[in-house]
C-alpha positions as CSV (number, residue, x, y, z in Angstrom):
1,M,-75.8,-65.2,-57.9
2,L,-73.7,-63.9,-55.0
3,S,-73.4,-60.6,-56.9
4,M,-77.1,-60.0,-56.4
5,T,-77.6,-57.5,-53.6
6,D,-81.1,-56.3,-54.5
7,R,-83.9,-58.3,-52.9
8,S,-86.5,-57.3,-55.5
9,Q,-84.2,-58.2,-58.3
10,L,-83.5,-61.6,-56.8
11,A,-87.3,-62.1,-56.2
12,E,-87.8,-61.4,-59.9
13,V,-85.2,-64.0,-60.9
14,M,-86.7,-66.5,-58.5
15,N,-90.2,-66.0,-59.9
16,G,-88.7,-66.7,-63.4
17,H,-87.2,-70.0,-62.1
18,I,-90.5,-71.0,-60.6
19,E,-92.3,-70.4,-63.9
20,R,-89.5,-72.3,-65.7
21,L,-89.8,-75.2,-63.4
22,A,-93.6,-75.5,-63.9
23,A,-93.0,-75.3,-67.7
24,I,-90.4,-78.1,-67.5
25,L,-92.8,-80.4,-65.5
26,R,-95.6,-79.6,-67.9
27,Q,-93.6,-81.3,-70.7
28,A,-93.6,-84.6,-68.8
29,V,-96.5,-86.6,-70.2
30,D,-95.0,-90.1,-70.4
31,E,-91.9,-92.0,-69.3
32,D,-89.6,-90.8,-72.1
33,S,-90.5,-87.1,-71.7
34,A,-90.3,-87.4,-67.9
35,K,-86.7,-88.8,-68.2
36,A,-85.8,-86.0,-70.6
37,A,-87.2,-83.4,-68.1
38,R,-85.7,-84.8,-64.9
39,F,-82.2,-83.2,-65.1
40,A,-83.6,-79.8,-66.0
41,A,-86.2,-80.0,-63.2
42,E,-83.7,-81.0,-60.6
43,R,-81.2,-78.3,-61.7
44,T,-83.9,-75.6,-61.7
45,Y,-85.1,-76.6,-58.2
46,L,-81.5,-76.7,-56.9
47,E,-80.9,-73.2,-58.3
48,L,-84.1,-72.0,-56.5
49,E,-82.7,-73.5,-53.2
50,L,-79.5,-71.5,-53.7
51,M,-81.4,-68.3,-54.5
52,D,-83.5,-68.8,-51.4
53,A,-80.3,-69.1,-49.4
54,R,-78.9,-66.0,-51.0
55,L,-82.1,-64.1,-50.2
56,A,-81.7,-65.1,-46.5
57,M,-78.3,-63.5,-46.5
58,L,-79.5,-60.1,-47.7
59,P,-80.5,-57.4,-45.1
60,E,-84.1,-56.3,-44.9
61,S,-84.7,-53.3,-47.1
62,R,-85.3,-50.0,-45.5
63,E,-86.3,-48.2,-48.7
64,S,-90.0,-47.8,-49.4
65,D,-89.4,-48.2,-53.2
66,D,-87.8,-51.6,-52.6
67,D,-90.7,-52.7,-50.5
68,E,-93.1,-51.6,-53.3
69,R,-91.1,-53.6,-55.9
70,L,-91.2,-56.6,-53.7
71,N,-94.9,-56.3,-53.2
72,S,-95.4,-56.0,-57.0
73,Q,-93.6,-59.4,-57.3
74,Q,-96.1,-61.1,-55.0
75,S,-98.9,-61.6,-57.5
76,R,-96.4,-63.1,-60.0
77,F,-95.1,-65.4,-57.4
78,D,-98.7,-66.5,-56.4
79,A,-99.5,-67.3,-60.0
80,A,-96.2,-69.1,-60.6
81,A,-96.5,-71.1,-57.4
82,A,-100.1,-72.1,-58.2
83,A,-99.1,-73.4,-61.7
84,L,-96.2,-75.3,-60.1
85,R,-98.5,-77.0,-57.5
86,A,-100.9,-77.9,-60.3
87,E,-98.1,-79.7,-62.3
88,V,-97.0,-81.5,-59.1
89,A,-100.5,-82.7,-58.5
90,R,-100.9,-83.9,-62.1
91,I,-97.6,-85.8,-62.0
92,T,-98.7,-87.4,-58.7
93,R,-101.6,-88.9,-60.5
94,M,-99.4,-90.4,-63.2
95,P,-97.3,-93.4,-61.8
96,V,-95.1,-93.7,-64.9
97,V,-94.1,-90.0,-64.8
98,R,-93.9,-90.0,-61.0
99,R,-91.3,-92.7,-61.0
100,Q,-89.0,-90.4,-63.0
101,L,-89.8,-87.1,-61.4
102,G,-90.8,-88.2,-57.9
103,P,-87.7,-87.0,-56.1
104,V,-88.1,-83.4,-57.2
105,T,-91.9,-83.2,-57.1
106,A,-91.8,-84.6,-53.6
107,R,-89.5,-81.8,-52.5
108,I,-91.7,-79.2,-54.1
109,A,-94.8,-80.7,-52.4
110,T,-93.2,-80.3,-49.0
111,D,-91.6,-76.9,-49.7
112,Q,-93.4,-74.4,-47.5
113,R,-92.8,-71.6,-50.1
114,F,-95.3,-73.3,-52.4
115,A,-97.9,-74.4,-49.8
116,V,-101.4,-73.0,-50.0
117,D,-101.8,-70.4,-47.3
118,A,-104.0,-71.8,-44.5
119,K,-105.4,-68.3,-43.9
120,A,-106.4,-68.0,-47.6
121,D,-108.0,-71.4,-47.5
122,S,-110.0,-70.4,-44.4
123,L,-111.1,-67.1,-46.0
124,A,-112.3,-68.9,-49.1
125,N,-114.4,-71.2,-47.0
126,L,-115.7,-68.3,-45.0
127,L,-116.7,-66.4,-48.1
128,Q,-118.8,-69.3,-49.4
129,T,-120.6,-69.5,-46.0
130,I,-121.3,-65.7,-46.0
131,R,-122.6,-65.7,-49.6
132,V,-125.0,-68.5,-48.9
133,Q,-126.3,-66.8,-45.8
134,V,-126.6,-63.4,-47.6
135,E,-128.7,-65.1,-50.3
136,L,-130.9,-66.8,-47.6
137,Y,-131.4,-63.4,-46.0
138,R,-132.4,-62.0,-49.4
139,L,-134.9,-64.9,-50.0
140,Q,-136.6,-64.3,-46.6
141,H,-136.6,-60.5,-46.9
142,G,-138.5,-59.7,-50.0
143,D,-135.5,-59.8,-52.4
144,E,-133.6,-57.2,-50.3
145,Y,-130.0,-57.6,-49.4
146,P,-128.8,-56.8,-45.9
147,D,-128.3,-53.0,-45.4
148,F,-124.5,-53.1,-44.9
149,R,-124.3,-49.3,-45.1
150,G,-126.7,-48.7,-42.3
151,H,-126.3,-51.8,-40.1
152,G,-123.0,-53.5,-41.0
153,W,-123.3,-57.2,-40.1
154,S,-126.1,-56.6,-37.6
155,Q,-129.0,-57.9,-39.7
156,L,-127.0,-61.2,-40.2
157,V,-125.9,-61.8,-36.6
158,N,-129.3,-61.0,-35.1
159,R,-132.8,-62.3,-35.5
160,T,-134.9,-60.1,-37.8
161,D,-138.4,-59.6,-39.0
162,A,-139.5,-59.5,-42.7
163,A,-138.5,-55.8,-42.9
164,G,-135.0,-56.5,-41.6
165,A,-135.6,-54.9,-38.2
166,F,-133.6,-56.4,-35.3
167,G,-133.0,-55.9,-31.6
168,G,-135.5,-55.3,-28.8
169,D,-137.6,-57.8,-27.0
170,T,-139.9,-58.6,-29.9
171,K,-139.6,-62.2,-31.1
172,R,-138.5,-62.1,-34.7
173,P,-138.8,-65.1,-37.1
174,F,-135.6,-65.0,-39.2
175,G,-131.9,-65.6,-38.5
176,P,-129.5,-65.2,-37.1
177,Y,-127.5,-66.2,-40.2
178,L,-124.0,-65.8,-38.8
179,K,-122.9,-66.3,-35.2
180,T,-120.5,-63.3,-35.2
181,P,-119.4,-60.6,-37.6
182,P,-116.9,-62.3,-40.1
183,H,-113.3,-61.5,-39.6
184,N,-110.9,-61.5,-42.6
185,P,-107.7,-63.3,-41.5
186,L,-105.7,-61.6,-44.3
187,T,-106.5,-58.0,-43.5
188,G,-107.6,-58.3,-39.9
189,G,-110.7,-56.2,-40.9
190,E,-114.4,-56.9,-40.5
191,E,-116.1,-53.9,-42.1
192,V,-117.8,-54.0,-45.5
193,L,-116.7,-51.6,-48.2
194,L,-119.6,-50.7,-50.5
195,V,-119.0,-50.2,-54.2
196,R,-121.3,-49.7,-57.2
197,G,-120.5,-52.2,-59.9
198,Y,-117.5,-54.5,-60.4
199,P,-114.3,-52.8,-59.0
200,K,-111.8,-51.6,-61.6
201,P,-108.6,-53.7,-62.4
202,D,-106.5,-51.2,-60.4
203,F,-108.8,-51.4,-57.4
204,R,-107.1,-51.4,-54.0
205,E,-108.3,-50.6,-50.5
206,T,-105.6,-50.0,-47.9
207,D,-107.7,-49.2,-44.9
208,P,-107.2,-52.2,-42.6
209,K,-110.6,-51.9,-41.0
210,F,-112.2,-53.3,-44.2
211,G,-112.2,-57.0,-44.8
212,F,-114.9,-57.4,-47.4
213,V,-116.4,-55.6,-50.5
214,F,-120.1,-55.6,-51.4
215,D,-121.5,-54.5,-54.8
216,T,-124.7,-52.7,-54.1
217,V,-125.8,-53.2,-57.8
218,S,-125.3,-56.9,-58.2
219,G,-125.2,-58.1,-54.6
220,R,-121.8,-59.7,-55.2
221,L,-119.6,-60.1,-52.2
222,W,-115.8,-60.4,-52.2
223,A,-113.0,-60.4,-49.6
224,L,-109.8,-58.3,-49.7
225,D,-106.4,-59.9,-49.7
226,A,-103.4,-58.7,-47.7
227,N,-102.5,-56.1,-50.4
228,G,-106.0,-54.6,-50.4
229,E,-107.0,-56.1,-53.7
230,L,-109.8,-58.5,-54.4
231,F,-109.1,-61.9,-53.0
232,D,-108.4,-64.3,-55.9
233,E,-110.5,-67.4,-55.1
234,A,-110.0,-68.9,-58.6
235,M,-106.2,-68.9,-58.1
236,L,-106.6,-70.6,-54.8
237,A,-108.8,-73.3,-56.3
238,R,-106.3,-74.0,-59.1
239,A,-103.5,-74.2,-56.5
240,S,-105.5,-76.7,-54.4
241,L,-106.0,-79.3,-57.2
242,N,-105.9,-82.6,-55.4
């Protein structure tokens, strides 16, 4: 382990250990299998602790290629950490299994590396609110979505008439649907990127001014994650199981 001097290489090995730890815990379904899994689970977690300590010793990379490799490991880590949290949650609900594996699962549960990001949780809740309000706007405006291209969030943060007009002194019957333009805590952006159809698998938007993506064909709204990809709400939901 001490021979590792490449941060991206160490991150790859650590991700493999997280996946292995989740797989070990997954085998624990009763008292006997939990006993059998305990040593391997404790050892794998200890090895992760040692790798984490080694990572802290390595200098920050100054090479852009190294940064790109580290960023490419992030999605694998997110998936592995989510799977691990799900196994810990399952074991927590099984007293017989928990008696055997409690010491290691308790450490995992309090390990900040595997905690659900508070910003991501906040963004998921914000997205649900926005979608509901966008659909309410559509219902009250003749099946038309807000004109994000022409007005940004203005039709949602102001009172409007049936045609979507806003501003001026005229009393308008609808809205406002949102108090302020939504802010994406992962990107820092507020603007809406417009697309036609579901974004391709390699979709990525790196302009930090954008925080959200709106499909003008289906009316579907997404948020962007810190990497400029579509924010994965399904993964967050799996990670937050109980």
